[in-house]
KETIDREN-325294 format. One record per residue (C-alpha): residue in one letter; z, y, x. Coordinates in Angstrom, 2 decimals. Layout:
<recs>
<rec res="A" zz="Z" yy="Y" xx="X"/>
...
</recs>
This chain:
<recs>
<rec res="M" zz="61.72" yy="-9.39" xx="98.21"/>
<rec res="R" zz="63.65" yy="-12.44" xx="99.47"/>
<rec res="I" zz="66.83" yy="-9.87" xx="100.05"/>
<rec res="H" zz="66.18" yy="-8.92" xx="96.32"/>
<rec res="R" zz="65.89" yy="-12.53" xx="95.35"/>
<rec res="T" zz="69.31" yy="-13.90" xx="97.17"/>
<rec res="I" zz="71.42" yy="-10.56" xx="95.51"/>
<rec res="N" zz="69.79" yy="-11.74" xx="92.23"/>
<rec res="L" zz="71.07" yy="-15.34" xx="92.48"/>
<rec res="V" zz="74.80" yy="-14.16" xx="93.36"/>
<rec res="L" zz="74.90" yy="-12.04" xx="90.50"/>
<rec res="A" zz="73.51" yy="-14.88" xx="88.19"/>
<rec res="C" zz="76.38" yy="-17.18" xx="89.66"/>
<rec res="I" zz="78.89" yy="-14.83" xx="89.08"/>
<rec res="A" zz="77.72" yy="-14.32" xx="85.68"/>
<rec res="A" zz="78.38" yy="-18.43" xx="84.62"/>
<rec res="M" zz="81.79" yy="-17.96" xx="85.93"/>
<rec res="T" zz="82.91" yy="-17.00" xx="82.64"/>
<rec res="P" zz="86.92" yy="-17.21" xx="81.92"/>
<rec res="P" zz="86.41" yy="-20.37" xx="80.58"/>
<rec res="G" zz="84.31" yy="-21.41" xx="83.93"/>
<rec res="I" zz="87.02" yy="-19.54" xx="86.59"/>
<rec res="A" zz="89.97" yy="-21.69" xx="84.33"/>
<rec res="A" zz="87.98" yy="-24.90" xx="84.70"/>
<rec res="F" zz="87.90" yy="-24.22" xx="88.51"/>
<rec res="Q" zz="91.26" yy="-23.43" xx="89.31"/>
<rec res="A" zz="92.19" yy="-26.71" xx="87.36"/>
<rec res="S" zz="89.97" yy="-28.57" xx="89.55"/>
<rec res="V" zz="91.22" yy="-26.76" xx="92.64"/>
<rec res="G" zz="94.75" yy="-27.48" xx="91.23"/>
<rec res="K" zz="98.13" yy="-25.56" xx="91.34"/>
<rec res="T" zz="101.61" yy="-26.86" xx="92.35"/>
<rec res="A" zz="103.95" yy="-26.47" xx="89.58"/>
<rec res="S" zz="106.80" yy="-24.55" xx="90.28"/>
<rec res="P" zz="110.33" yy="-26.41" xx="90.35"/>
<rec res="K" zz="112.71" yy="-26.59" xx="87.27"/>
<rec res="L" zz="116.07" yy="-27.38" xx="86.19"/>
<rec res="G" zz="116.51" yy="-31.17" xx="86.90"/>
<rec res="D" zz="114.00" yy="-31.50" xx="89.96"/>
<rec res="S" zz="114.99" yy="-33.27" xx="92.75"/>
<rec res="K" zz="113.57" yy="-34.27" xx="96.48"/>
<rec res="T" zz="115.01" yy="-35.77" xx="99.65"/>
<rec res="N" zz="114.85" yy="-34.21" xx="102.86"/>
<rec res="P" zz="113.10" yy="-36.34" xx="105.29"/>
<rec res="K" zz="115.51" yy="-35.22" xx="108.01"/>
<rec res="D" zz="118.83" yy="-35.82" xx="106.46"/>
<rec res="G" zz="117.40" yy="-38.19" xx="103.99"/>
<rec res="L" zz="120.16" yy="-36.73" xx="101.23"/>
<rec res="R" zz="118.92" yy="-35.84" xx="98.06"/>
<rec res="Y" zz="118.58" yy="-31.99" xx="97.29"/>
<rec res="L" zz="118.50" yy="-30.55" xx="93.34"/>
<rec res="W" zz="116.58" yy="-27.96" xx="91.95"/>
<rec res="I" zz="119.35" yy="-25.11" xx="91.02"/>
<rec res="P" zz="117.27" yy="-22.31" xx="89.04"/>
<rec res="P" zz="117.56" yy="-18.57" xx="89.32"/>
<rec res="G" zz="119.81" yy="-16.94" xx="86.74"/>
<rec res="T" zz="123.33" yy="-15.00" xx="86.18"/>
<rec res="V" zz="126.86" yy="-15.52" xx="86.59"/>
<rec res="T" zz="130.42" yy="-14.05" xx="86.34"/>
<rec res="T" zz="131.65" yy="-14.73" xx="89.46"/>
<rec res="G" zz="135.61" yy="-14.35" xx="90.44"/>
<rec res="C" zz="138.77" yy="-14.68" xx="88.40"/>
<rec res="S" zz="137.73" yy="-16.93" xx="84.97"/>
<rec res="P" zz="138.86" yy="-16.02" xx="81.62"/>
<rec res="G" zz="142.23" yy="-17.24" xx="81.07"/>
<rec res="D" zz="142.99" yy="-18.62" xx="84.54"/>
<rec res="D" zz="146.50" yy="-17.31" xx="85.41"/>
<rec res="E" zz="146.12" yy="-19.19" xx="88.87"/>
<rec res="C" zz="144.07" yy="-16.36" xx="90.50"/>
<rec res="Y" zz="144.77" yy="-14.59" xx="93.53"/>
<rec res="G" zz="144.22" yy="-11.52" xx="94.36"/>
<rec res="D" zz="140.87" yy="-11.93" xx="96.23"/>
<rec res="E" zz="139.34" yy="-13.56" xx="93.23"/>
<rec res="Y" zz="139.57" yy="-9.94" xx="91.44"/>
<rec res="P" zz="138.05" yy="-8.17" xx="89.96"/>
<rec res="P" zz="135.41" yy="-10.51" xx="87.82"/>
<rec res="R" zz="131.59" yy="-9.32" xx="88.40"/>
<rec res="K" zz="128.48" yy="-9.97" xx="86.61"/>
<rec res="V" zz="125.90" yy="-11.53" xx="89.50"/>
<rec res="T" zz="122.09" yy="-12.21" xx="89.06"/>
<rec res="L" zz="120.26" yy="-14.83" xx="91.65"/>
<rec res="T" zz="116.30" yy="-13.77" xx="91.48"/>
<rec res="R" zz="115.26" yy="-16.84" xx="93.18"/>
<rec res="G" zz="116.23" yy="-20.42" xx="92.93"/>
<rec res="F" zz="117.35" yy="-22.88" xx="95.87"/>
<rec res="W" zz="117.37" yy="-26.34" xx="96.48"/>
<rec res="L" zz="121.26" yy="-27.48" xx="96.94"/>
<rec res="S" zz="122.18" yy="-30.96" xx="98.35"/>
<rec res="R" zz="123.30" yy="-33.19" xx="95.39"/>
<rec res="T" zz="126.80" yy="-34.00" xx="97.29"/>
<rec res="E" zz="128.91" yy="-32.91" xx="100.35"/>
<rec res="V" zz="127.20" yy="-33.88" xx="103.65"/>
<rec res="T" zz="127.89" yy="-37.63" xx="104.30"/>
<rec res="Q" zz="128.92" yy="-38.85" xx="107.55"/>
<rec res="A" zz="125.85" yy="-41.22" xx="107.76"/>
<rec res="A" zz="123.41" yy="-37.82" xx="107.20"/>
<rec res="F" zz="125.47" yy="-35.96" xx="109.72"/>
<rec res="E" zz="125.25" yy="-38.69" xx="112.54"/>
<rec res="K" zz="121.32" yy="-39.26" xx="111.53"/>
<rec res="V" zz="120.81" yy="-35.47" xx="112.53"/>
<rec res="M" zz="123.35" yy="-34.55" xx="114.98"/>
<rec res="G" zz="123.95" yy="-37.94" xx="117.11"/>
<rec res="Y" zz="127.76" yy="-37.69" xx="116.78"/>
<rec res="N" zz="130.33" yy="-38.20" xx="113.94"/>
<rec res="P" zz="133.40" yy="-35.74" xx="114.48"/>
<rec res="S" zz="135.11" yy="-37.34" xx="111.39"/>
<rec res="I" zz="138.93" yy="-38.52" xx="111.17"/>
<rec res="F" zz="138.25" yy="-40.23" xx="107.88"/>
<rec res="Q" zz="135.47" yy="-43.21" xx="108.94"/>
<rec res="G" zz="133.14" yy="-43.91" xx="106.27"/>
<rec res="S" zz="129.48" yy="-43.76" xx="106.15"/>
<rec res="D" zz="129.40" yy="-42.85" xx="102.95"/>
<rec res="L" zz="132.63" yy="-40.19" xx="102.98"/>
<rec res="P" zz="132.07" yy="-36.63" xx="103.38"/>
<rec res="V" zz="131.62" yy="-35.40" xx="106.84"/>
<rec res="E" zz="134.79" yy="-33.50" xx="107.87"/>
<rec res="Y" zz="136.34" yy="-31.99" xx="110.86"/>
<rec res="V" zz="133.31" yy="-29.78" xx="111.15"/>
<rec res="S" zz="133.40" yy="-26.13" xx="112.22"/>
<rec res="W" zz="131.23" yy="-23.38" xx="110.66"/>
<rec res="D" zz="129.22" yy="-23.48" xx="114.18"/>
<rec res="E" zz="128.37" yy="-26.99" xx="113.32"/>
<rec res="A" zz="127.68" yy="-26.85" xx="110.19"/>
<rec res="D" zz="125.21" yy="-24.20" xx="110.42"/>
<rec res="A" zz="123.83" yy="-26.09" xx="113.39"/>
<rec res="Y" zz="123.30" yy="-29.09" xx="110.97"/>
<rec res="C" zz="121.50" yy="-27.03" xx="108.18"/>
<rec res="T" zz="119.17" yy="-25.18" xx="110.88"/>
<rec res="E" zz="118.02" yy="-28.84" xx="112.06"/>
<rec res="I" zz="117.39" yy="-29.84" xx="108.75"/>
<rec res="R" zz="115.46" yy="-26.33" xx="108.35"/>
<rec res="G" zz="117.92" yy="-25.06" xx="105.69"/>
<rec res="R" zz="120.90" yy="-23.07" xx="105.81"/>
<rec res="L" zz="124.30" yy="-23.44" xx="103.98"/>
<rec res="P" zz="124.79" yy="-21.68" xx="100.93"/>
<rec res="S" zz="126.09" yy="-17.95" xx="100.16"/>
<rec res="A" zz="129.27" yy="-17.54" xx="98.50"/>
<rec res="A" zz="127.43" yy="-16.60" xx="95.57"/>
<rec res="E" zz="124.84" yy="-18.94" xx="95.00"/>
<rec res="W" zz="127.88" yy="-21.89" xx="95.69"/>
<rec res="E" zz="129.76" yy="-20.38" xx="92.86"/>
<rec res="Y" zz="126.93" yy="-19.99" xx="90.68"/>
<rec res="A" zz="126.10" yy="-23.44" xx="91.42"/>
<rec res="A" zz="129.64" yy="-24.98" xx="91.21"/>
<rec res="R" zz="130.16" yy="-23.27" xx="87.81"/>
<rec res="A" zz="126.48" yy="-24.64" xx="86.25"/>
<rec res="G" zz="126.82" yy="-22.35" xx="83.45"/>
<rec res="T" zz="130.50" yy="-22.64" xx="82.44"/>
<rec res="T" zz="132.91" yy="-19.82" xx="82.34"/>
<rec res="G" zz="136.18" yy="-21.89" xx="82.85"/>
<rec res="S" zz="138.04" yy="-21.92" xx="86.18"/>
<rec res="R" zz="136.49" yy="-25.92" xx="86.29"/>
<rec res="Y" zz="133.49" yy="-27.59" xx="84.94"/>
<rec res="G" zz="135.42" yy="-30.23" xx="83.80"/>
<rec res="N" zz="138.80" yy="-32.26" xx="83.37"/>
<rec res="L" zz="140.54" yy="-31.93" xx="87.16"/>
<rec res="D" zz="141.20" yy="-35.82" xx="87.43"/>
<rec res="E" zz="137.45" yy="-36.37" xx="86.27"/>
<rec res="I" zz="135.61" yy="-34.06" xx="88.27"/>
<rec res="A" zz="137.63" yy="-33.94" xx="91.64"/>
<rec res="W" zz="139.64" yy="-35.76" xx="94.68"/>
<rec res="Y" zz="142.89" yy="-33.67" xx="95.37"/>
<rec res="W" zz="146.69" yy="-33.68" xx="96.16"/>
<rec res="G" zz="147.44" yy="-35.54" xx="93.05"/>
<rec res="N" zz="145.18" yy="-38.35" xx="92.87"/>
<rec res="S" zz="143.28" yy="-38.84" xx="96.43"/>
<rec res="K" zz="146.32" yy="-40.76" xx="98.16"/>
<rec res="F" zz="145.86" yy="-38.88" xx="101.17"/>
<rec res="S" zz="141.79" yy="-39.30" xx="102.00"/>
<rec res="T" zz="138.81" yy="-38.31" xx="101.45"/>
<rec res="H" zz="136.70" yy="-40.70" xx="99.00"/>
<rec res="P" zz="132.88" yy="-41.69" xx="98.87"/>
<rec res="V" zz="130.64" yy="-38.84" xx="97.36"/>
<rec res="A" zz="129.53" yy="-39.03" xx="94.11"/>
<rec res="Q" zz="132.42" yy="-40.65" xx="92.55"/>
<rec res="K" zz="133.59" yy="-38.50" xx="90.08"/>
<rec res="K" zz="131.55" yy="-36.69" xx="87.23"/>
<rec res="P" zz="128.97" yy="-34.41" xx="88.58"/>
<rec res="N" zz="129.05" yy="-30.80" xx="86.89"/>
<rec res="A" zz="125.70" yy="-29.63" xx="84.58"/>
<rec res="F" zz="123.38" yy="-29.17" xx="87.43"/>
<rec res="G" zz="124.09" yy="-32.79" xx="88.80"/>
<rec res="L" zz="125.92" yy="-31.69" xx="91.53"/>
<rec res="Y" zz="128.92" yy="-33.90" xx="92.66"/>
<rec res="D" zz="132.46" yy="-32.74" xx="94.16"/>
<rec res="M" zz="131.75" yy="-29.11" xx="94.14"/>
<rec res="L" zz="135.59" yy="-29.22" xx="93.60"/>
<rec res="G" zz="137.66" yy="-31.49" xx="95.61"/>
<rec res="N" zz="137.30" yy="-34.19" xx="97.98"/>
<rec res="V" zz="136.34" yy="-31.44" xx="100.91"/>
<rec res="V" zz="136.48" yy="-27.68" xx="100.83"/>
<rec res="E" zz="133.01" yy="-26.38" xx="101.72"/>
<rec res="W" zz="131.67" yy="-23.77" xx="104.22"/>
<rec res="T" zz="129.24" yy="-20.71" xx="102.86"/>
<rec res="H" zz="126.80" yy="-18.73" xx="104.75"/>
<rec res="T" zz="129.37" yy="-15.67" xx="103.58"/>
<rec res="F" zz="131.67" yy="-13.15" xx="105.76"/>
<rec res="Y" zz="135.25" yy="-13.61" xx="103.92"/>
<rec res="W" zz="135.97" yy="-9.99" xx="103.05"/>
<rec res="V" zz="139.31" yy="-9.16" xx="100.76"/>
<rec res="Q" zz="137.29" yy="-6.56" xx="98.41"/>
<rec res="L" zz="134.47" yy="-8.77" xx="96.87"/>
<rec res="N" zz="131.23" yy="-7.57" xx="97.93"/>
<rec res="Q" zz="130.00" yy="-5.31" xx="95.28"/>
<rec res="E" zz="125.87" yy="-6.14" xx="95.34"/>
<rec res="N" zz="124.96" yy="-7.34" xx="92.13"/>
<rec res="I" zz="121.12" yy="-8.87" xx="92.91"/>
<rec res="N" zz="121.40" yy="-11.93" xx="95.49"/>
<rec res="P" zz="124.81" yy="-10.58" xx="96.86"/>
<rec res="T" zz="125.04" yy="-12.05" xx="100.77"/>
<rec res="G" zz="128.26" yy="-10.22" xx="101.53"/>
<rec res="P" zz="129.44" yy="-7.92" xx="104.41"/>
<rec res="S" zz="127.14" yy="-8.16" xx="107.65"/>
<rec res="T" zz="129.72" yy="-9.38" xx="109.98"/>
<rec res="A" zz="133.58" yy="-9.89" xx="109.74"/>
<rec res="E" zz="136.15" yy="-12.47" xx="111.65"/>
<rec res="Y" zz="136.14" yy="-15.00" xx="109.05"/>
<rec res="K" zz="133.48" yy="-17.09" xx="107.19"/>
<rec res="E" zz="134.37" yy="-17.96" xx="103.59"/>
<rec res="L" zz="134.90" yy="-21.74" xx="101.86"/>
<rec res="R" zz="134.83" yy="-22.79" xx="98.58"/>
<rec res="G" zz="135.66" yy="-25.37" xx="96.65"/>
<rec res="G" zz="139.50" yy="-27.22" xx="97.37"/>
<rec res="G" zz="139.61" yy="-30.66" xx="99.05"/>
<rec res="W" zz="141.94" yy="-33.47" xx="98.61"/>
<rec res="W" zz="145.00" yy="-32.24" xx="100.78"/>
<rec res="D" zz="145.13" yy="-29.24" xx="97.75"/>
<rec res="D" zz="147.41" yy="-28.83" xx="95.07"/>
<rec res="P" zz="145.51" yy="-28.21" xx="91.22"/>
<rec res="D" zz="145.76" yy="-24.09" xx="91.63"/>
<rec res="L" zz="143.32" yy="-24.26" xx="94.52"/>
<rec res="I" zz="140.78" yy="-26.51" xx="92.77"/>
<rec res="R" zz="138.97" yy="-23.90" xx="91.27"/>
<rec res="A" zz="135.42" yy="-22.85" xx="91.00"/>
<rec res="S" zz="136.18" yy="-18.68" xx="92.01"/>
<rec res="Y" zz="139.23" yy="-19.89" xx="94.85"/>
<rec res="R" zz="138.29" yy="-18.32" xx="98.10"/>
<rec res="R" zz="139.58" yy="-19.05" xx="101.51"/>
<rec res="H" zz="138.34" yy="-18.34" xx="105.04"/>
<rec res="F" zz="138.25" yy="-19.84" xx="108.38"/>
<rec res="E" zz="137.24" yy="-18.51" xx="112.03"/>
<rec res="T" zz="133.51" yy="-20.27" xx="112.92"/>
<rec res="T" zz="135.21" yy="-22.23" xx="115.27"/>
<rec res="D" zz="138.12" yy="-23.70" xx="113.40"/>
<rec res="I" zz="138.29" yy="-27.61" xx="112.02"/>
<rec res="D" zz="140.23" yy="-29.40" xx="109.69"/>
<rec res="Y" zz="139.94" yy="-32.71" xx="108.18"/>
<rec res="N" zz="140.03" yy="-31.44" xx="104.91"/>
<rec res="I" zz="136.70" yy="-29.11" xx="106.15"/>
<rec res="G" zz="133.07" yy="-30.33" xx="105.03"/>
<rec res="F" zz="130.00" yy="-28.46" xx="103.74"/>
<rec res="R" zz="126.70" yy="-28.89" xx="101.88"/>
<rec res="C" zz="123.41" yy="-27.33" xx="102.44"/>
<rec res="V" zz="120.59" yy="-25.52" xx="100.82"/>
<rec res="S" zz="117.68" yy="-27.20" xx="101.70"/>
<rec res="E" zz="114.32" yy="-24.67" xx="102.24"/>
</recs>
């Protein structure tokens, strides 16, 4: 009899949990809202601000009407990113790099200047240390374009430090206009490492492309303070070995 009474009590409780009751219960427990465009957070490891980049679709490669494209920017192709990600609002600063790694390799010294003279290996180690990673080349171009289809997301001198206005030096991050996602210096200041291996033929993956599994070089994007205007474009690609360093090269991370 006790067993029957217990079963009946359980059934009564279940019956009382009507859909409104279940909804109220879920509300009382609480849910974490999904991030949206415009959301930001600070990574406690490096103190930098990271912006939410929502999933979406972009046409990568040579932009319509761009007559400065190189052979490895063809053919343009539609790419879909099904997962959003948190990307650093700025290039990694020297202050952040020194806080995490304990040293500063930069040629141009300044706490709010982008760190440079870093190899891919060092950039990867930094991103791993803050529990993140380098962005893929597709993620980088999607974030740089921020919904635009031209070769740049704004007037060159208003958005980028390059050969024509840099006075032969890097500059403090976030001094030029950001793109529509709120990201600074996606073009100019320093060239940025990506996680993707460079390949002459653009990888044909169209959904969350990661590129070849191995190759001799890693891909860099964005152009830097030392570069001519034809290199300061969203689709421009260059490549170096993972141990190469240059005072025109820095990076930013995806925080996970």
